[in-house]
N, C-alpha and C positions, 0 to 999 in steps of 0.2 A: 536743655542740655543735661547730661548725666551729672548727678551729684557726687561729691567726694565719697560719701558712704557707699553709694551704689558702685562706684568705680572700684573701691576696695573690695566689696563683696564679689563682684563679677570677676575681678582679677584672681581672687582666691580659688575660683573654680578651675584654674589651670592645675591645681594640685589635687591629687587623688583623695586625700583626707577630707577636704572640704566638699568635693563632689559627692562622696559617700554620705557625709553628714547632712548636706542640704538636699540631696536627691535631685540635683540639677547638673547640667553640663553645658559646655559651649560648643556651638557648631559654627565654623568659620568658612566664609566663601559664599558667593552668590548662589551657585548651583546647589550646594549642600543645604544652605538655609531654605531655599525654595522647596527642596525635597522634604525637609522637615515640616514646612508649613502645609504641604499637601497630605501629610501623614496624620495619624491619630495621636501623635505626641503633642502635648500642650506646650505652647510657646509663651514665655513670660514677657519677653521684650526683644526687639530688634535694635541693635546699636550700629550706627553708621558714622563715618566721618563726613564732614560737610562736603568734601570733594566728591565722595561716592554719591551722596544725596543729590548734588547738583547735576552730575553726569547721568544719573538714573532717575530723574524726576518722575517719569511715568510709572516706574516700578514702585517708588516710594508712595506716590499718590494712591496706587492700587492697594498697597498694603494698608495704608491709613484708612481707606474707604471700607476695608474689611475689619475695622476696629482692632487692628494689631498695633500694640504700643510701639512707638518708634522714638528713640532718643539719639541725639547727636553727641559725639565725643571728639575732642580735638585729636589731631594725629598722635601727639605724645600720649594722651590718655588711652587712645585706641591701642597703641602698641603695648601698653601694659597688660591688655587683655588678650593680645594676639599670641599665637604659638608658631607663626610663620615668619620667614625672613622677609618676604615681600607681601604684606597684607593687602587684600583686595579692598578692605574698608567696610566690610559688613560682617557682623557676628549675631547669631541668634542664641538666646538663653532658653534652653528647653528643660522640661521636667523629665527625669529619668523614668523609664518603664521597666517593669520586672514581670516576667512570666513564670508561672509555677508549672513545672513538668508533671507534678502530681495530679493536676487538674486537667491536663491536656490529653485529648483523645487522638490527635493527629489524623482526623478523618480525611480520607482521600489523598493523603500525602504519601506518595510512593517512594520518594527518596528524601532521607534526612541526612544532614551532615553533622558528624561529631568531631570536635577538635580537641586533641589531647596535648596539654602543656605547650601551647603556642605562646612563646615569650616575646616575640618581636611584634610591636604594634603595627608596623607596616604590613607584615604578613597577615595578621588577623584581619585588618581592614580589607586587604585585597581578597582574602578568602571569603569574606562576607559579600563583596562585590561580585565575585565569581559565582557564589551560590545564587545570588539574585539573578544573574544573567541566565543561568540554566533553569530557572523556575523553581529552585528549592525554596520552600516557604519557611522552614524551621531549621535553626542551627543550634546545636547543643555544644556547650563549651565547658571543659573540665575546670575544676576549682584552682588548678595551678597555672592557669593561663593569664595573660595580661588583662588588665581591667578593660571592660568593654567600652567605657566612655572616655578613655584616654584620647586626648585631642588628635594624636597621630592615627589612632584606629579610625576615628570618625572621618578624618580627612582622606585617608587612603581608601575608605569604603566608598567615597564619592557619593554619599547620600544613601547607599544601600542599607545602612544601619536602620534607616527609617522604614524600610520596606519588608523587614523580616521579623519573625518571632524568634527571639534569641534567648535561650535558656542558659544561665550561667551557673557555676558551682555544681555542675552535673557530676554525679558519682557513678561508678561502674554498676552498682546494684540497680540503679535506675535504667541503665542500658540493658541489663539482664531482664528487667521487667518488660521493656519494650520488645525484647526477643520473644518473650512469652506471648506477645500480641501479634506474632507471625511476621516480625521483621527479621530479615537475614542481616547479619552483621559482617561487613567486609572491612578488613583492615589493610590499608595501603602500607607496603613495606618493600624494600629493595629485593628481599628474598621471598617472592611470591609468584603466583601463576600470572601469566600474561592477561591483562585486561581485555585484549583483543580476541582471546579464546574463551572469554567468560560469557556465558549465556544464562541469564537468570530472570524468571518472571516473579512477580510479587513485589512486596515492599522491602526496601533496602535501607540500612544505615551505613553510610560510608564514613570510615574513620581516617582522619589525617592527623599526623603527629609532628612533634618538634623535629625539624629536618636534621639537626645535628645529633640528636640522641635516638631518634626513631621511636616506634611504639614501645610501650612498657610491656614487660612480660605478662602482667595482669591482663592487659588489653589483648595480647595475642592469645591468651588462654581461652577467652570467651568468644573469639572470632570464629565464624562459620567458614570463612574463606580468607586467605591472605592473597592479595593481588598486587601486581606491580605493572609499571610501564616498561616494556623491554628496551634495553639500552642498545643503540646502534653506533653512536659515535664514541668519543673519548672523555666526555664530561663525567665528572665523578658522581654528580647527583643533580636533581632538578630542584628548583625552589618549590616550597610546599604549595604555594598558590598556583604555580604553573602546573604542577602535578595534579592538583585538584581539578583544574580546568580540563585536562585531558581525560581524567577518570569520569568526571561528571558528564562530559560530552558523550562518552560511551554509554554510561549507565542511564542517562535520561533518554537516549535514543532507543535503547534496547529494552528498557523496563516497560512492561505492559500492564 
């Protein structure tokens, strides 16, 4: 069973201050935990309720046979670590990973995704899931975006956070450096050219911005092209993750 000190420590990881201090985070839910265990993230411990362990005995046995530490927590203890209204009964404690854009060459990566000022955790997680779906391997995130290891980001990514190289605190001068490496920089905005008329070979960085404020003027200034999804109906705008899905579908099919 989990100790009182461990319960206090793991519960503290629900808060950004302690995630940053300890360089650890919580991943909740069976699918997300299993994605984490398949990745190159290090797992400290898997915590389950007795009910989950009883109903999933083959899974627990398989994890134990692979020398993964498993601890039980009562329902009330588990709820102190959970960020969901209806917990599944399994949480993984993982060590955070950090990539340095300064040391990355992005070999053979034809489409990168840059995210500017994404403040809503659910949007960031869904953007990561979308990037993963379309085969984007690296995501660059600006310094004013929501924290990567926020529980809602991890949950809405549905495990994709474990499948990507994610660079945080990225500044515009680093984007400009990538442009010098023959990446074309495309900025998504309402006032742009139709993505369906856009034909471009070579490597691309697609930029998506905060859906309420749009791209910054600094971002627009360094863009090679400003693109948009043509509006047909009466909706005022698209959710940023939905827009990214449409744009990435087009760019990953057309980029050679």
